[in-house]
N, C-alpha and C positions, 0 to 999 in steps of 0.2 A: 562827677565834676562837670561844670558847665550847664547842668540841668536848669531849666527855667521853671519856676513854680507858677502854676495856673491858679488864679483866684476866681472862684465862682461866687456870684452874689445871688442869693435866693430872696427876691424882693418883697414878697408879701405872704406867700403860703396860704393855707386854709385853716390852720389850727388856732391862730390868734384872731381875736375879734377887735373891731375898731374901738370898743370901749376900753381896751387894755392899753392903748397908746394913741394919743392924738396925731402921732407922726406916721402911723401905719397907713400906707397908701391903699386905696381900694377903687378909685375911679380909673378908667383907662388913661386919662391924662396924667394923673399923679403916679401911677405905676410906671408908665413910660418915662416920665421925667426922672423919677428916682433911678430907674434902670440906666438911663443915659448918663446921669451924674455918677453912678457907681462905675460905669465903664471908664469915664474920664478919670476917676480916682484910682483905677488900676485893675478892675475886673475884666477878664477876658471873656467870661461867660456870664449871662444873666439867666437865672432859672425862674420861670414864670408860672404863676397860678392866676386865674382870672376871678374877678369878683363882680357881683351885681353893682353897677354904678350908683344905684339908688340907695342901697342900704349896706353894701359891703359883704353880703353873704357869698360864700363860694359858688361859682358857676362853672359849667363845662362848655358854655356857649362858644362855638367857633367864631361867631360874629364879634363877641367881646374880645376874644383873643386877637382877632385880626386887627381890630382898632388899636389895641396895645402895641402889637408888633409893627404895624405900619408906622406908627409914631416913632418907635425906636429906630427902625431902619432908615427913616428920613434923616436921622441925626447921627447914627453910629453904625460901625461895622462889627459891633460886639456879637459874639455867638449867641444865638437864641436856643435855649433849652426849655422845652415845655413839658409840664407834668402829664402823666397818664393816670394819676391817682383819682379817686373820687367815686363815681357811681359804679354799680355792679356791671352795667352793660359796657363791654369793651368798645363798642362803636362810639358811645358817648365820651368815653375816656380818651379816645384818640382824636376827637373832633378838632381841638385846638391845634394839635401838631399837624394834622392833615391840612386844615384850612390855611395854615401859615407856611407850610412847607418847611417846618423846623429842621435845622441842622442836627439838633439833638433832642432827645426826649427821655425823661426819667421813667424807669420801670421798676416797681417794687417787686422783689423776688420771693415773697412768701406772705401768707395770710397771717395777720396779727390781731390780737385782742387787746385793745388799750385799757388801761386801768387808771382810776383816780382822776378822770377828766373833770369831775365836779369840783375838785379842789381848786382848779384854775379859775372857775367861775365864781367861787366863793370869795375871791379877793376883789371882785368888781363891785364897787359901791353904787355906781350909777350906770345903768345900761343905756347906751346910745340908741340901740335899735331893739325892737321887741323880739326878733328872732334869736338874739344872743342868749336870752334867758333859757330857752329850751335847748339851745345848742350845747350848753354846759351841764344840762341835767344828766346825772349819772345813769348810764345804761349798761348794766353788767352783762348784757348779751350782745353788745356791739362788736362787730369785727370789721377789719379792713380786708376785704375779700380779694385774694390774689391766688387763684387756683391755677393748676397746670394749664387748663384750657384757656383761661384768661390771659396768662402770661404768654402762651404760645401764639394766641390770636393777635395780640398787640405786637409782639416781636416780629412775627412774619409780615404783617401788614406794613408796619413802619419801616422795617428793614428793606423791603422791596421798593420802598419809595425813596431810599437813600438817606433815611434819618438814622443817625447813630444812637443806639440805646445806651443809656447810662444806667447800670444795674444797681439799684438801691438795696444794700444789704444791711439789715438791722440786727442780724445775728449770724453766728457761725454757720448754721444750717442753710442760710440763704446763699452763702458762697458755694456750697455743694449743689444747690439748685441751679446756680449759674453754670457750673460744670456739667450738670445733667443736660441743660439745654444746648450747651456747646456740643456735647456728644451726640445729641439728636439732630444737630445741624440747624437748629433754630437760631442760635447765636453764633457769631463768627469771632475767631481770635484775630487780633488782640481785643479783649473785652475791656470796657471802661467800667470801673467799680467804684461806687460811693459807699464807704463804710460809715455807718450811722451809729452814734453812741448816745445813750442817755434818754432815749425816747421810750415812753411807756410801752411795755410788752416786748422790748428789745434788749440788746446787750447793754450792760452798764458802762460807766465812764472810767472805770479803773484803768490806769495806764497799762496794766498787764493785758487787758483786753485788746488794746491797740496793737500790742506786739503779737498777740495770739491771732488776731484777724490777718495781719500781714503774713505771719508764718504759714497759715493754712492757705491763703491765696497764692503764696509763692509755691507751695507744694502742688496746688491744683493747676496753676497756669504758668509757672516758670517766669520767663520774662515777657510773656504774652498778655500783659494786663497793665492798664493805666489806673493808678490809685488816687482817689481823693477822699478826704475825711471831713466829717462835720460832727458837731456835738451840740446838744441842747442847752439853751440858757447860759448860765454863768460858766459852764464848762467849755463854751465855744472857743474862746481864744486860747486857753491852756492846751486843749487837745489838738487844736489846729497847729499850734507852734510845735508840739511834740511830733505830730505826724509829719510836718514839713521837714523837721530835722532828720526824720527817718526816710525821706524821699517821697512823701505824699504831696499832692496838690491839696488845696484847701477851699472850704466853702464857709462864707459868713452871710449875714443878712437877717432881715426881720422875720423871715419865715421861721428861723430857728431860735432867735434871741432878740428881744426888744431893747436890750440895754447896751450901752457903750462900755460902761464900767459899773461897779456896785453902786446901786441907788440912783443912777443917772440914765434916763431913757435916751436911746439914740435918736437924734433929731432927723436922721436920714440914713439910708443904706450906705451912702457914700462915706459917711463917718466911719462906719465899721470897716469898709474896704480900705480906707486910708490908714486906719489903725493897724489892720492886718498887714498891709503893704510895708508900713514902717517897721513892724516886728520882723518880717521876712528880710528886709534889707539890712537890719541890724544883725541878723544871723548870716549875713553875707550871701543871701540867696537872691538871684535875679528874678524879677517878676515877668511873667510871660505876657506878650501882647496877644490880641485876638488872632492875628495872622500866625504867630508862633504856635498858638494852641491848635489852630486848624491843621497845621502840618504835623504836630505831635500826635493828635488824636485821629488823624486820617479823615478829616472832614472835607466836604466839597468846599471850594473857594466861594467867598461871598458873592462873586459875580455869577456863579453857577446855580444859585438857589432858584426855585420856581418863581 
């Protein structure tokens, strides 16, 4: 009772290409503008990926991240959460979070092998940029590499810099990986866990899986964890609402879903945030401010960031 629900907005990601939606932001100015608008609509946290401003391809450039984050911080006190996914080299993956002194950073908790990526590209009739064609070419040997050494290196380096790790768990085994790193002293309780449903190679979107993920996390961490939930595509709103009713925070945004409703592209991230906020309030749940979320998650105050 009295718990406030934190909305995270994942503004652009790296899986969707500009040709899939004219509203997907990829320049620093557009990413920052949509992040600020999402915060005004009710997001306490914005989760950021950077893209090459010339053609929208994913990039790990700290310089690009810095331009995005500086623009956001000039206009908003929203919490900045920067991805550490991407290249194999942990140093490259941390570049944005370190350069920006991010309050939070996401950390994938296990290696995955995506399947069926070419099916996404097959729906694109006209490619806006040449790189997108090869980006969606099926590669049955592709993996998202998150080994013990990579996870440990990122967690230790960012942890000592005061950045709170958000542990991205795409399957049940990833929860046990979090518990392993807690036991090793690499991660500290309470942990922040993002349970991810419906992404290729991970756990599916069945409601029973949501219950199962929460049950196992409770067994592993007791009351020493903060829960957030996200789901891919058309499942985003349904599973977020279910999770919120069960005590979870929620994540929406164009990284995970390009649509506002069936057949209608979201024209902005703020539209998705506003819709989710309305749903939460209709469920008699209070939406957290950025300052509320900082206190809940144990983050440093905005004025204390580097």
